[in-house]
N, C-alpha and C positions, 0 to 999 in steps of 0.2 A: 283606198281601193276604188272609190267612186269612178275614177278615170278608167281603171282596168274593166269594170263592168260596162260601161258605156260604149268603149271601143268594142268589146266583144258583142254587145247587142247590135251595134251598127254593122259590124261585119257580118253577122248571121243574116241580117237583113239583106245586105249586098249580095249575099249568096243565094237569094232566091227563096229563102225558106220563111219569110215573113211578108206578108202582103201590105203592111202598113208602109206608105212612102217615108222616105227619109227626107229630113229638113235640117237646115243649119241650125246649131244650138245657139248660135248668137244673134241671128235675125229672122229666123223661121223660114228662109227662103228654101224652096224645094231643091234637093240635091240630085245631081244626075245619078242614074242607076249604076252599080258597081262600086269598086272600093277605091275610085280614083280621087275622091275629095281629100282635102287637107284636114289636119288636126291642129288644135292649139291647146297649150298647157296653160292652166290657171295656176300662177306661182304660189298663191296662198294656200290652196287646197291640195295641189297635186293632181287635180282633176283634168281629164283630157276631153276637149269637146271638138265636135264635127264642124267644119267650117266651109261655107260656100266659096266660090271663087272671088267674089267682091270682098268678103270679110278676110280671106287669106291674104289678098293683095294689100288690104288696109294694114294688117298687122305685119306684113312683110316690109312695110314702109315706115315702121316705128311706132305704130299705135300701142304696141305692147307697154311702153313706158308709161302711158297714161292709164291703161286698163289693166295691168297685172297680168297680161297673157303674152305667151311667146309662141310664135309659129313653129311647129315641128319641121325639121327639114326632111327632104326626100332622099338625099344622097346616102347610099350604103358603100363602105369602102372596107375591103379586106386588107388588113395590115400584114402583107407578106413580109417575112423576115422578123417579126415580132417574137420574142422568146421570153416568156415569163417562167423562170425557173421553179423548182420546187420549194426552195427556201423563200423566194419573194411571195409565192403564192400562200405559203403557211402564214406569213406575217400579216396577210389581209384578213386572217380571221374566217375565211370562208371554208366550210367543211365539206364542200362538195366540188364536182369538176366543171359545173355550168353556172355561170352568173353574169350578172351586167353591173356596171358602175355608173354612176351620175355624180355630178358635182355642182352644189349650189353655188350659182354666181354671186349671190348675196353674202354667204358666209364662208364660201370656200370649202365647205365640208363635203367629203366624199361618202357616198353611201353605196354599199354593195347590197345586191338583191339576188336571189336565187330562187328558181322555180322549185315547187314542192307539191305533194299532194294536197297541201292546205293553202295553196296560193303562193305568192311572193313572200320570202322570209327576208328581213332587212337587217343590216348591221352597219354601224359607222365604222369607216376604214381609218386606222391611225395615219396621221399625216406624214410621218417617216416612211411608213410602208407604201402609201402612194407614191412618194418621191421615187422609191425604188422601181415601181411600175413605170413611171414616166421615162425612165432610163432605158427601158426595154425597146423602145421605137422612137426615132425622131419625130415622128408626127403626133406622138401622144400629148406632150405638154400643150395645154391650151385647147385640145380638140374636145375633151369631155365636159359637158355642160349639163344643164337642166334638161335640154330636149335632145341631146345627142349622147348615147351611152357608148361604153366600151363593153362588147359582149365577147364572153370569152368561153370556148368549149375545149376541155382538157380530156374528156373521157375517151378511153381506149386509144391514147395517143394521138388524138385529133389535132390539137394545137392549133385551133382556129381563133383568130382575133379580129373582130370587126367594129368599125364605128357605124353605129346604125341609129336611125330614129327611135325615139323612145316608145312609139306605139308599136314598132316591130318586138320589142322587148315584152310588152303586155301580151301580145299575141302568143308568144313563146310560152309565157306563164300559163295562159289559158290551155294551150296544147298539152302541157304537161300535166297539169291538174285534171283535165278531162279524160286522159288515157292511162293514168298510173294505176298499176295494179300490183298488190303484193308488197313485199318489203323493199324490192329493188326496182319498182316500176315496171318490169316485164319487158318482153320483146317489143310489143306493140308500141309503147311509148318511145323506146329507143328508135324505132324506124321513123316514128312522127318527127322526133327531133332532127333526124338525118335528113328527112325530107324538107323541114323547115330551112336548114342551113343551106341545102341544095337550092332552095328557092330564092335565098337572098342574092345570089349571083345573077338572077334573072332581071330583065329590064323593068318588070312590074313587081308590085308587092307580093309577099307570099299568099298562098290560097287563103281566102276568108274563113273564119270559123264555121263550123257546122252548128246546129242548134244545139247539140249535146255539149259542144266544146264552150259555147256562150253560157250555158247554165252552170259551167264549172269554173268561170273565169276568176270569181272572187268569193270569199266567205259570205 
């Protein structure tokens, strides 16, 4: 969860609610204001670090093989026409209708994670069940990695399927945890999730966390 906490804190600062200037977690170079800087994933720990432009370029050109880091992509893509039916979804072992999936490029293991009032809950996906998912859209095989997730929203008939950078998923987890109320989350968290998915289609990343959301990002 260290990566989730770090991304949340950085995003809250970018939203103008912290006076402390941001700096690159890799070289300490000051970062430009706003949420435009890149992130890298440390494969050994799952931690996500903020990267300046120079470090982002370095890891984009293969430095990850030496340092154990991978640059998170920027592209978000909605998988129109993707249909994961109820039977396939049940086989994934995910008890809710909002989840994201990543695959370890080292082991091939697929992990499902879903936002909750306690943070991200995780489970390993059976290999045969994941193969059924990959048949649901021609772009799915080989698209899901350590740094690019399949994000699925099935609540209230939404049927949305996205390929997104991992830090987008971390942001969503913090939004859900910060605004969950009662047994079912309540209307506010549902609206926040709706707004989040609406922002995915925008050319910039979703609105950064508020200070409250940052404090709820991880246990």
